[in-house]
C-alpha positions in Angstrom: 112.4 60.2 153.8 110.8 62.8 151.5 111.8 62.3 147.9 111.2 64.7 144.8 111.7 63.5 141.4 112.2 65.8 138.4 111.4 64.0 135.1 110.4 65.3 131.7 107.4 62.9 131.5 105.5 60.6 133.9 104.0 57.1 133.6 100.7 58.4 132.2 102.1 60.6 129.5 101.3 59.3 125.9 105.0 59.5 125.1 106.3 57.8 128.1 108.6 54.8 127.7 110.9 52.4 129.5 112.5 55.1 131.6 109.2 56.3 133.0 108.3 52.7 133.9 111.5 52.3 135.7 110.9 55.5 137.7 107.4 54.8 138.6 108.1 51.2 139.6 110.7 52.5 142.1 108.6 55.4 143.3 105.7 53.3 144.3 107.8 50.7 146.0 109.5 53.7 148.0 106.1 54.7 149.1 105.3 51.2 150.4 108.4 51.2 152.4 107.2 54.4 154.2 108.7 57.3 152.2 106.8 60.1 150.5 107.4 60.5 146.8 106.5 63.6 144.6 107.3 63.8 140.9 107.3 66.9 138.9 106.8 66.3 135.1 105.5 68.1 132.0 101.8 68.3 131.2 100.0 66.5 128.2 96.5 66.7 126.6 93.8 66.0 129.1 95.9 65.4 132.0 95.3 66.5 135.5 97.5 69.2 137.0 98.0 67.1 140.2 97.0 63.4 141.0 98.2 60.5 143.0 99.2 57.2 141.0 100.0 54.4 143.3 100.2 56.8 146.2 102.9 58.7 144.2 102.0 62.6 143.8 102.4 63.8 140.3 102.6 67.5 139.5 102.4 68.5 135.9 103.5 71.8 134.3 105.5 72.9 131.2 106.4 71.1 128.0 109.0 68.3 127.7 110.8 70.1 124.9 113.4 72.6 126.2 113.1 74.7 123.1 109.9 76.1 124.9 112.4 77.8 127.1 110.3 79.5 129.8 107.4 77.2 129.2 109.5 74.1 129.3 109.1 71.6 132.2 112.8 72.2 133.1 112.2 76.0 133.6 108.8 75.4 135.2 110.5 72.9 137.6 113.0 75.5 138.7 110.2 78.1 139.3 108.0 75.6 141.1 110.9 74.4 143.3 111.8 77.9 144.4 108.3 78.8 145.2 106.8 75.6 146.7 109.4 72.9 147.2 112.6 74.6 148.6 114.0 72.8 151.7 110.9 70.5 152.0 112.7 67.2 150.8 115.5 65.1 152.0 116.7 64.2 148.5 116.1 65.2 144.9 116.3 62.9 141.9 117.2 64.8 138.7 116.3 62.4 135.8 118.2 63.3 132.6 116.7 62.8 129.2 119.1 64.8 126.9 118.7 67.9 129.2 118.8 67.7 132.9 116.9 70.1 135.4 120.3 71.7 136.4 119.4 71.1 140.0 123.0 71.6 141.3 122.6 75.4 140.5 119.6 75.8 142.9 118.9 72.8 145.0 120.6 72.6 148.4 119.3 69.1 149.4 121.0 66.0 148.4 120.9 65.4 144.7 121.0 62.2 142.7 121.1 62.1 138.8 119.1 59.4 137.0 120.2 58.9 133.5 119.4 56.0 131.1 121.7 56.8 128.2 124.0 59.5 127.1 122.4 61.0 124.1 125.7 61.7 122.1 125.1 61.2 118.4 121.3 60.9 118.9 121.3 64.8 119.1 122.0 65.2 115.4 119.6 62.4 114.4 116.7 63.9 116.3 117.2 67.6 116.0 119.3 68.2 113.0 122.9 69.5 112.6 122.3 73.0 114.3 120.2 72.2 117.3 121.9 68.8 117.6 125.2 70.5 117.9 123.9 72.8 120.6 122.4 69.9 122.5 125.7 67.9 122.3 127.7 70.8 123.6 125.3 71.4 126.5 125.5 67.6 127.2 129.3 67.7 127.5 129.2 70.8 129.7 126.7 69.5 132.3 128.4 66.0 132.5 131.9 67.4 132.8 131.2 70.3 134.9 127.8 71.0 136.5 127.1 67.4 137.6 130.7 66.1 137.9 130.4 65.6 141.6 126.8 64.4 141.7 126.0 60.7 142.4 124.6 59.0 139.3 122.1 56.1 138.9 122.1 54.4 135.5 120.8 51.2 134.0 123.5 49.4 132.3 127.4 48.9 132.2 127.5 50.4 128.7 125.7 53.6 129.9 128.2 53.8 132.8 131.1 53.5 130.4 129.6 56.3 128.2 129.2 58.5 131.4 132.9 57.8 132.3 134.0 58.6 128.7 132.2 61.9 129.0 133.9 62.9 132.2 132.0 61.4 135.1 134.0 59.7 137.7 133.3 55.9 137.9 133.1 56.0 141.6 130.0 58.2 141.4 128.1 55.8 139.3 125.7 53.1 140.4 124.3 50.6 137.9 120.7 49.5 139.0 119.4 46.0 138.4 116.4 46.1 136.2 112.8 44.6 136.6 109.8 43.4 134.5 106.2 44.4 135.2 103.9 41.6 134.5 100.1 42.0 134.7 98.5 39.8 137.3 95.9 38.3 135.0 97.7 37.6 131.8 96.2 35.3 129.1 98.9 33.3 127.4 97.8 33.4 123.8 98.9 30.8 121.1 101.3 32.1 118.5 99.6 33.5 115.3 99.1 31.1 112.5 101.1 33.3 110.1 104.7 34.4 111.0 104.2 37.6 113.0 106.8 40.3 114.0 106.4 42.8 116.8 107.7 46.3 117.6 106.8 47.8 120.9 107.8 51.2 122.2 107.7 54.8 121.5 107.2 55.8 117.8 110.4 57.8 117.4 112.9 58.1 114.5 115.7 56.9 116.9 114.0 53.6 117.6 114.5 52.3 114.0 110.9 51.5 113.1 111.5 52.4 109.5 114.0 49.5 109.3 111.4 47.1 110.7 109.0 48.3 108.0 111.7 47.9 105.2 112.7 44.5 106.5 109.0 43.4 106.3 109.0 44.7 102.7 111.9 42.5 101.9 110.4 39.5 103.6 106.9 39.7 102.1 108.3 38.7 98.6 108.9 35.2 100.0 106.6 35.0 103.2 103.5 36.7 101.7 101.4 36.3 104.9 104.0 37.7 107.2 102.7 40.4 109.6 104.3 43.1 111.5 102.5 44.5 114.7 103.5 48.1 115.7 102.5 48.8 119.2 103.1 52.2 120.8 102.5 55.9 120.5 104.5 59.0 119.6 104.7 62.2 117.8 101.7 62.7 115.7 103.5 63.9 112.5 106.0 60.9 112.8 103.1 58.6 113.3 101.4 59.8 110.1 104.7 59.5 108.2 105.0 55.9 109.2 101.4 55.1 108.2 102.0 56.8 104.8 105.3 54.9 104.4 103.5 51.6 104.9 100.7 52.7 102.4 103.3 53.7 99.8 105.0 50.3 100.1 101.7 48.5 99.6 102.0 46.8 103.0 98.7 47.8 104.5 97.6 44.0 104.7 100.8 43.1 106.4 101.6 45.9 108.8 99.1 47.0 111.6 99.3 49.9 113.9 97.8 49.2 117.3 98.6 52.5 119.0 98.7 52.6 122.8 97.5 49.5 124.5 97.3 48.5 128.2 99.7 46.2 129.7 97.4 43.2 129.7 96.9 43.6 125.9 100.5 44.4 125.3 101.5 41.1 126.9 98.9 39.2 125.0 100.1 40.6 121.8 103.8 39.7 122.6 102.5 36.2 123.4 100.8 36.0 120.0 103.9 37.2 118.0 106.9 35.1 116.9 109.7 37.5 117.1 110.1 40.9 119.0 112.1 43.5 116.7 114.3 46.0 118.6 116.1 47.9 115.6 117.4 50.8 117.7 121.1 51.8 117.1 121.4 53.2 120.6 119.6 52.0 123.8 120.5 52.4 127.5 118.8 49.0 128.1 115.7 47.5 126.6 113.0 46.6 129.1 110.8 45.1 126.4 113.2 42.2 125.8 112.6 40.4 129.2 109.0 41.4 129.0 108.6 39.6 125.7 110.8 36.9 127.0 108.3 36.1 129.8 105.9 35.1 127.3 108.2 33.1 125.4 109.0 35.5 122.5 112.7 35.9 121.6 114.2 39.2 120.3 116.2 40.2 117.3 118.1 43.3 118.1 120.4 45.7 116.5 124.0 45.8 117.8 124.1 48.6 120.4 125.9 48.6 123.8 122.8 48.6 125.9 120.9 46.0 123.9 123.9 43.8 123.8 123.6 43.4 127.6 120.0 42.4 127.7 120.0 40.3 124.5 122.2 37.3 125.0 123.1 36.3 121.4 121.7 32.8 120.5 120.4 32.5 124.1 117.3 34.7 124.3 117.6 36.3 121.0 119.8 37.4 118.1 122.2 40.4 118.0 122.7 41.5 114.4 126.3 42.0 113.1 125.1 45.0 110.8 122.4 47.3 111.7 120.3 47.7 108.4 117.0 46.3 107.1 118.6 43.7 104.8 120.5 42.0 107.6 117.3 42.3 109.9 115.2 40.6 107.2 117.8 37.9 106.7 117.9 36.9 110.4 114.2 37.1 110.9 113.8 34.5 108.0 116.5 32.4 109.4 115.0 32.2 112.9 111.5 31.6 111.5 112.6 28.7 109.6 115.0 27.1 112.1 112.5 25.3 114.4 115.2 24.0 116.8 116.9 27.3 117.2 113.5 29.1 117.6 112.4 26.7 120.3 115.8 27.1 122.2 115.6 30.9 122.2 112.0 30.7 123.5 113.3 28.6 126.4 116.2 31.0 127.0 114.0 34.1 126.7 111.8 32.8 129.6 114.6 31.8 131.7 116.4 35.2 131.3 113.2 37.2 132.1 113.0 35.5 135.5 116.3 37.3 136.6 114.5 40.7 136.6 112.8 42.1 139.6 111.7 45.7 140.4 112.0 45.1 144.1 115.8 44.8 143.7 115.9 47.9 141.6 114.1 50.0 144.2 116.1 48.8 147.0 119.5 49.3 145.2 118.5 52.9 144.3 117.1 53.7 147.8 120.5 52.6 149.3 122.0 55.5 147.3 119.2 58.0 148.1 119.7 57.4 151.8 
């Protein structure tokens, strides 16, 4: 079977996240099973216009932000399909991140929509009231009308409920089991001598990194040697803003930015840290939670539908009752001081992580593609 994937970013993009990991882990397994996979995604600095990664062909053109209009990856994908791809594939996966590729309007082959979360209120938070309102109107339009009869793949029951609430028939939605990618040669580091917190992911305002910083500011008054490691990359201006915020709060000795790190170093950092922080008010799932669990690091997460499915409260982590830095700081302190609870959550985090397997994800999705 010949499979084409449209996605705004790919696994090598500096701004890639959990969705791109999911897509690539499935794609490379489909190739191993004898299928051919091509992904069309946006370009990024110093990227190759075409390359194979794990025998998946990546083609890169356009920008991920649809506000580039004719230079956006969405429009470039349409052009490239009409000129080079038309009727050359058996199935097309249209991956939706806020905006889809509108494949029902021009693709004749079988189409499947892959969506990790419905953006909903995130439109306003990320793009302001004007562009946010436009984005939300477009989202409602394509979910209720353009994609209404398209088969959907999603990653959590909460995302499925959001889709249904936005007009997608429940019978058209398949929830995929998730997996965990663990490096083959991982070094299990001992925990840091001083209490150390960790954020891993894209540096984006929607991820709540500022709340993690403010919680650290609260805690440093009592736990002077507490550390926060921030691992990940994102928009340059927002990254500079975060670093300036840390500097203005006098936390340069407590908060460290690691930027992008490879998977081996990421897991070593997760092993060294005591607690993973996931202060995002809206997540489709949260792959980083079972990843950290694999090395015995429990999570403290904001109360959101997707995170509530992956973080089992008082089993592999803690779900907060209120999403704010004060509540976050209070629960971090409680967990660090309660040795029995911490030990139990460590064991629970590891046990939960063993339930995740990308082979199951790829097989479940392939059944739908076929």
